C-alpha positions in Angstrom: 64.4 -20.1 -17.4 65.1 -18.0 -14.4 62.4 -15.5 -15.5 59.9 -18.3 -16.2 60.0 -20.4 -13.0 58.9 -18.8 -9.8 61.0 -21.1 -7.7 64.2 -19.9 -9.5 63.4 -16.2 -9.7 65.4 -13.9 -7.4 63.0 -11.8 -5.3 63.6 -8.1 -4.4 62.0 -9.0 -1.0 65.2 -11.0 -0.1 67.8 -9.1 -2.1 69.6 -7.9 1.1 69.1 -11.0 3.2 72.9 -11.6 3.6 73.2 -8.2 5.3 70.2 -8.6 7.7 70.3 -9.3 11.4 70.0 -13.0 12.2 66.5 -12.6 13.7 65.3 -10.9 10.5 66.7 -13.7 8.4 64.9 -16.2 10.5 61.7 -14.3 10.3 61.9 -14.1 6.5 62.5 -17.8 6.3 59.7 -18.7 8.7 57.4 -16.4 6.6 58.3 -18.6 3.7 57.4 -21.7 5.5 53.9 -20.3 6.2 53.5 -19.6 2.5 54.4 -23.2 1.8 51.6 -24.4 4.1 49.2 -22.0 2.3 50.2 -23.4 -1.1 49.3 -26.9 0.1 46.0 -25.7 1.5 45.2 -24.2 -1.9 45.9 -27.6 -3.5 43.6 -29.5 -1.2 41.0 -30.4 -3.9 43.7 -31.8 -6.2 45.3 -33.8 -3.4 41.9 -35.3 -2.5 41.2 -36.3 -6.1 44.7 -37.8 -6.5 44.4 -39.8 -3.2 41.1 -41.3 -4.2 42.5 -42.3 -7.6 45.6 -43.9 -6.0 43.5 -45.7 -3.5 41.6 -47.4 -6.3 44.7 -48.8 -8.0 46.2 -50.0 -4.6 42.9 -51.6 -3.6 43.2 -53.7 -6.7 46.6 -55.0 -5.7 48.8 -52.3 -7.5 52.1 -50.9 -6.3 52.8 -47.4 -5.1 55.7 -45.8 -6.9 57.6 -42.6 -6.0 59.9 -40.8 -8.5 62.1 -37.8 -8.2 65.6 -36.3 -8.2 67.6 -34.2 -5.9 65.8 -32.7 -2.9 62.4 -33.7 -4.4 63.5 -37.3 -4.8 64.8 -37.5 -1.3 61.6 -36.2 0.1 59.6 -38.6 -2.0 61.7 -41.6 -0.9 61.4 -40.5 2.7 57.6 -40.4 2.5 57.5 -43.8 0.8 59.9 -45.5 3.2 57.8 -44.4 6.2 54.7 -46.2 4.9 56.1 -49.6 5.8 56.6 -49.2 9.6 53.8 -46.7 10.1 51.0 -48.4 8.1 52.4 -51.9 7.5 52.5 -51.2 3.7 54.1 -54.3 2.1 57.6 -53.6 0.8 57.0 -55.6 -2.3 54.3 -53.1 -3.3 56.5 -50.0 -2.9 59.0 -48.7 -5.4 61.2 -45.7 -4.8 62.9 -44.3 -7.9 65.5 -41.5 -7.3 67.9 -40.2 -10.0 71.3 -41.6 -9.2 70.0 -44.6 -7.2 70.3 -45.2 -3.4 73.6 -43.3 -3.2 71.7 -40.1 -4.1 69.8 -40.3 -0.8 72.9 -39.2 1.2 75.1 -37.6 -1.4 73.9 -35.1 -4.1 74.2 -36.5 -7.6 72.7 -33.6 -9.5 73.9 -34.6 -12.9 71.8 -37.8 -12.6 68.6 -35.9 -13.0 69.5 -35.1 -16.6 69.4 -38.8 -17.6 65.9 -39.7 -18.9 67.3 -43.0 -20.2 68.0 -44.2 -16.7 64.4 -43.3 -15.8 62.9 -45.3 -18.7 65.1 -48.2 -17.9 64.1 -48.4 -14.2 60.4 -48.1 -15.1 60.6 -50.9 -17.6 62.8 -53.1 -15.4 60.3 -53.0 -12.6 57.4 -53.8 -15.0 55.3 -50.8 -14.1 51.8 -51.5 -15.4 48.1 -50.5 -15.3 47.5 -51.6 -11.7 50.3 -49.3 -10.4 50.2 -45.7 -9.3 53.3 -43.4 -9.7 53.8 -40.1 -7.8 56.3 -37.9 -9.6 57.8 -34.9 -7.7 59.8 -32.0 -9.0 59.9 -28.4 -7.8 60.7 -27.1 -11.3 58.2 -29.5 -13.0 60.7 -30.0 -15.8 63.3 -32.4 -14.3 64.2 -34.9 -17.2 64.6 -38.0 -15.0 61.3 -37.4 -13.2 59.4 -36.4 -16.3 60.7 -39.5 -18.1 59.5 -41.7 -15.2 56.0 -40.2 -15.4 55.8 -40.4 -19.2 56.9 -44.0 -19.4 54.7 -45.1 -16.5 51.7 -43.4 -18.1 52.4 -45.0 -21.4 52.4 -48.4 -19.7 48.9 -47.7 -18.2 49.9 -46.7 -14.7 48.1 -43.9 -12.9 50.2 -40.8 -12.6 50.3 -38.0 -10.0 52.5 -35.0 -10.7 53.6 -32.6 -7.9 55.4 -29.4 -8.9 55.9 -25.9 -7.6 55.6 -24.0 -10.9 52.2 -23.9 -12.7 51.9 -25.0 -16.3 55.1 -27.1 -16.3 55.4 -30.5 -18.2 55.0 -32.7 -15.1 51.7 -31.0 -14.3 50.5 -30.9 -17.9 51.2 -34.6 -18.5 50.2 -36.1 -15.2 46.6 -37.4 -14.9 46.4 -35.9 -11.5 48.4 -32.7 -11.3 49.0 -31.0 -7.9 50.5 -27.5 -8.2 52.1 -26.1 -5.0 52.8 -22.5 -6.1 55.3 -21.4 -3.5 56.9 -18.6 -5.5 60.5 -17.2 -5.1 62.7 -18.7 -2.3 64.5 -16.6 0.3 67.6 -18.0 -1.3 66.9 -18.0 -5.0 66.6 -21.5 -6.4 67.1 -23.3 -3.1 64.0 -25.4 -3.4 64.9 -27.3 -0.2 63.2 -24.4 1.5 59.7 -23.3 0.7 59.1 -25.7 -2.2 60.6 -28.6 -0.3 58.4 -27.9 2.8 55.3 -27.8 0.6 56.3 -31.0 -1.1 56.9 -32.7 2.2 53.5 -31.7 3.5 51.7 -32.6 0.3 53.3 -36.0 0.1 52.5 -36.8 3.8 48.9 -35.7 3.4 48.4 -37.6 0.1 49.9 -40.9 1.4 48.3 -40.7 4.8 44.8 -40.1 3.2 45.4 -43.1 0.9 46.4 -45.3 3.9 43.4 -44.1 5.9 41.1 -45.0 3.0 42.7 -48.4 2.8 41.9 -49.2 6.4 45.3 -48.7 7.9 43.9 -46.4 10.5 41.1 -47.0 13.0 39.9 -44.5 15.7 42.9 -42.3 14.9 45.3 -45.2 15.6 47.8 -46.8 13.2 46.4 -50.3 13.6 48.7 -51.9 11.0 51.9 -50.6 12.6 54.8 -52.9 12.4 56.2 -53.5 15.9 59.9 -53.5 14.9 61.2 -52.2 18.3 60.3 -52.2 22.0 58.5 -48.8 21.7 56.2 -50.0 18.9 55.5 -53.3 20.7 54.3 -51.2 23.7 52.4 -48.9 21.4 50.6 -51.8 19.8 49.6 -53.1 23.3 48.5 -49.6 24.4 46.2 -49.3 21.4 44.3 -52.4 22.3 44.2 -51.4 26.0 42.6 -48.1 24.9 40.2 -49.7 22.4 39.0 -52.6 24.5 39.5 -51.9 28.2 41.0 -55.4 28.6 44.0 -56.1 30.9 47.6 -56.1 29.5 47.8 -59.8 30.0 44.7 -60.4 27.9 46.0 -58.0 25.2 49.3 -59.7 25.0 47.7 -63.1 24.7 45.4 -61.9 22.0 48.4 -60.4 20.1 50.3 -63.7 20.5 47.3 -65.6 19.0 46.9 -63.0 16.3 50.6 -63.2 15.3 51.0 -59.5 16.2 48.1 -58.2 14.2 46.3 -55.5 16.1 43.2 -55.9 13.9 42.9 -59.6 14.5 43.7 -59.2 18.2 40.9 -56.7 18.5 38.4 -59.1 17.0 39.7 -61.9 19.3 39.2 -59.6 22.3 35.7 -59.1 21.1 35.1 -62.8 21.5 36.0 -64.2 18.0 38.0 -67.3 17.4 41.0 -66.8 15.2 39.5 -68.4 12.1 36.3 -66.3 12.4 38.3 -63.1 13.0 40.4 -63.8 9.8 37.2 -64.5 7.8 35.4 -61.3 9.0 38.4 -59.1 8.5 38.9 -60.5 5.0 35.2 -59.9 4.2 35.6 -56.3 5.4 38.5 -55.7 3.0 40.9 -55.3 5.9 39.0 -52.4 7.4 38.6 -52.9 11.2 35.6 -50.6 11.5 33.8 -52.5 8.8 34.8 -55.8 10.4 33.5 -54.8 13.8 30.2 -53.8 12.1 29.9 -57.1 10.4 30.6 -58.9 13.6 28.0 -56.9 15.5 25.5 -57.5 12.6 26.1 -61.2 12.6 25.6 -61.4 16.4 22.5 -59.3 16.2 21.1 -61.5 13.5 22.0 -64.6 15.6 20.2 -63.1 18.6 17.2 -62.3 16.5 17.0 -65.9 15.2 17.4 -67.2 18.7 14.6 -64.9 19.9 12.4 -66.1 17.0 12.9 -69.7 18.1 11.8 -69.1 21.7 8.0 -68.7 21.0 8.0 -71.9 19.0 9.8 -73.6 21.9 7.1 -72.4 24.3 4.4 -73.5 21.9 6.0 -77.0 21.7 5.9 -77.2 25.5 
């Protein structure tokens, strides 16, 4: 196995790393981080295809599921957990499967990754189905827990994305949307928390962020579905509207109060909508603020055109 998987293979390049000067060790490891970025860049087409496919399932009401073990599992869980505060992704539509359960997030439980039965059970228990999308992450591409999650989810009709750092491995072969991040040997052989982990972290962030952008969670480069769970985010929410509308802070705060904290609805209120109209327009736009503003502008333009069309008849009547 060591000769097969690039992530496990010792490299002559780093064979004397323990005897190097500290600066040289750091240079070698930084070099590895650049190679991780390059691996993600190479996989850009696969990431785009996967994101568009995931978007389709989520737009139809499906759940986003992450699955992994060890370092890969912790990176996957971290990416998923950040979607709720950043993009307002609902917690009941997010599932995070890590071998060994929640305890594995803070304490390594490496033996848990060898239990495919646990994976099958967790997929079945949560009723993974055709509307859902599962992202399975494993540096080796062979981890039994992660592979079992992917297989069971796909068998139940869910869309599957596989992310691995070794080409031709089972997770990439069996996923509908494989993403290979070929990072090669690590400076410390087998320590996939380094190059492979960096590539996974970047790829997951890019994939999920693109999906959220496509779902309308971002407008004008701003996270307009942010959940204001602390004072900093409350202020950020206000500042977004100040930037977008040019209104006063008092007007912005009043709009947010009326909109029950929704930046999107508050934006429409500040554009002159009543709350019921704002809710209707945003719903018609599928939650996309840019589309909602276009609908609002179109409606007002049509209304102005109709009013203009009425004026000649009014003059004729006189």
